[in-house]
N, C-alpha and C positions, 0 to 999 in steps of 0.2 A: 287653250294653253295646257300643255302637259304638266302634270305634277312633277316636281323635282325629286329625283331618286336619291336616296341617301344610302351610302355604303357603310356598313358597320365595321369598324376596325377591331381587330382582335389583338390583345396584348400577349406577351410571353407567358407561358405557363411556368410554374415553379420548376418543373422537370426540364423544360427547355433552357431556363436561366441557369440552372445548375450544370447542365451539359456544356453551355458556352463557357462558364467559369472554369470547368474542368479542362476544356480544350485550351483555354488561355494559360492555365497553370502548366499543362504539359508542354506547350510551346515555350513558355518562359524557362522551364527546366532544361529544355534543349538549347535555347539560344543564349542564356546567360553565361554558361561555361564557354561557349564558342566565342562570344564577345570578349570575355576575359582572356582567353587564349590568344586571340588576335591582338588585343592590347599589349599583352606581355611580349608577343613576338615583335611588335613595333618597338617596345621599350628595349628589348634585347638588341635590336638592330641599331637603335639610337645610341645605346651604351657602347657598342662596338665602334661606332663612328666617333664617339668621344675619345675612346682609348686610342684609336688610330691617329686622331688629330694630336693628342698629347705626345704620342711616340714620334710623330713627324716633327712636332714642335721641338722635342728634345734633340732631334738630329740637327735642327737649325741652330739651337743653342750651342751644340757642340761645334758647329761650324764657326761660331764667333768666339769660342773659348778653347782653342787648341785641341779640339777633338774630345774633350772631357765629357763623360756622361753626366747629365745634370745632377749635382749633388743635393743631398737632403737639406743641408744647411751649410753654405760655404762662407766662412767657417762659423763655428758656434758663436752666437751673438748677432748674426746677420740674418738676412731674409731667408725664409723657407723656400722649398722647391716650387711651390705654387706661384710665389711672387717672381721667382727667376724665370719661370716658364710662361707666365701670363702674357708678356708682350708678343710671344711667338704663337699664341693661340687666340689672339684677339680679345683678351680679357683685360679690362682696366680696373686695377685695384683702387677702391675709393679712398679718399682722404678721410681721416677719422672725423666724425663718426660715420659708420656705414659698413655693410658687409655684402660681399658678392655671394648671393644665395643660389642663383640659377644660372649655371654656366657649363662649359665643357668639362669642368671638374666634378660635376655632379651626375651620378647615375640616375636615370629617371625612375627606377624602381625603388620605392621607399621601403626597404626592408632592413631592419637593424641587424648588426652583427650579434654574436652570441652574448656579448656583454650588454646588449640593449641599446647601443649607440647607433644613430643613423648617419652621422658624419662627424668630422672634426674640423676645427677652424684654426688657421694660423694666418697671421698678417691680414686679418679681415677677409680671408677667402675661404669658403667652405668647400670641402671635397668629400666624396665617398670613395675615392681611389687611394691606393697605397703605392708608394715607390719602393723598388727593390733596394733595401738597405744594405744588402751584401756588396753592392757595387756603387752605392751612393752615400755611404756614411762611414766616417772614420772610427766611430765607436769609442769604447773605453780604452784607456791606455793599456797597452800590452796585448790587445786582441788583434792579432796580425791579419786575420781573414776579413776584417771589416775595413774596407778601404773607401777613400773619398775621391781619389783621383784616377779612377779607372777610365781608360780611353777606349773608344769604339774599336780602334785598330788592334787592341789587345785581346778582344774576345775571339775565341776559337770558332764559335758558331753563333753569330748574332741571332739567327732565326730560332735558336733553342734556349736563349737566356732571356728571362722575362724582365720587363722594365716597370710596367704598371699592372695592377690587378684590381678587379672590381670589388667593392665593398671591403674596406680595410679590416684587418684583424686587430684584436686588442693590443697585440704586441708589435704592431707596425708591420712593414713589408719584409718578412723574412721567413725562414723555414719554421720558426717557432710559432707562427701565427695559425698553424693548422687547426687547432681546436676552436679558434674564433671565427673561422670562415663559414659563410653561408653561401647558398647556391641559388641566387634569386631568379635566374633566367631558365625556367624549365629544368631545374636541377643541374644547372651548369653555372660556372663562374667565368667571366670574360677576362682574358689575359692579353696584354699587349707586349710584344717582344721587341728587343732592341733594334731589329731590322725594320720595324714599323708595321708588321702584320699582326693580326689579332685572331685569337682562337678561343673557343668555349671549352673549358675543361670540366671533366666529371669529378665527383668526390673521390672516386678511386684513383684517378690520375694525381690529384692534389695530395691525397694521403701518401702516395708513393714518393712524391717529391719531398713532402714534409718529413718523411721518415729517413731521407737520405740528404743530410746536410751538405755532403761533398758532391752535389749533383750540378751539372752544367746549367741546369734550370736556374740556379741561384747565383753561382759564382762566375760563370762565363769562361773561366779557364782555371787550370790547376796551379794557382799561384803559390800554394803551400807545399807542393810536391807530394801531396797525400796519395798513398797507395789505394785509398778507397774512393778516389775521384771517379764519378760516373758520368758517362756521356749517353747512356740509354736507359 
């Protein structure tokens, strides 16, 4: 009978172990930003889908309400725009108590605006999106350019007037919100237009719009007869 042969195993040396750790560190440094970028690309696409759904839902609302663009609150003392729009985008507002926290009204990227807020809640529905108050709010008495009953057929270029914007500004959805805007999707902010399409806007583009109150981006048409009304 032959004696059994034993093979002596050799463990890692300290140098080999440190080399493996260094390689893993390098791979992690390469992969983690890539994974984060892919995740944000997916979030940006999902956000665009949300905004497109809201814009199309607003068109359906208009079809049932004499062509009126969905108002911010019609009239004061009644439901907010999220409640009015909810049935058209498949969202059911819960009876009290309860809050709709994860829905088409919420951008998937959790980045606060410059005031530190992640979202706002009205009628027990949370949202990270803002509605264009220039065409959806009657505003204070005597402020003629803030209207509540704008109709789609009044807009000169629906593809150039925004309806919803990603990550609300502290002042609500209007030209004054510029300083509160953040750009959560690779230095872009997503915008849904009244015709239903969605675009990603740069800070430079939004700064230009916010510096020009009489721009078609906000108002949709020159209802005040202003000589400074801009369409480009």
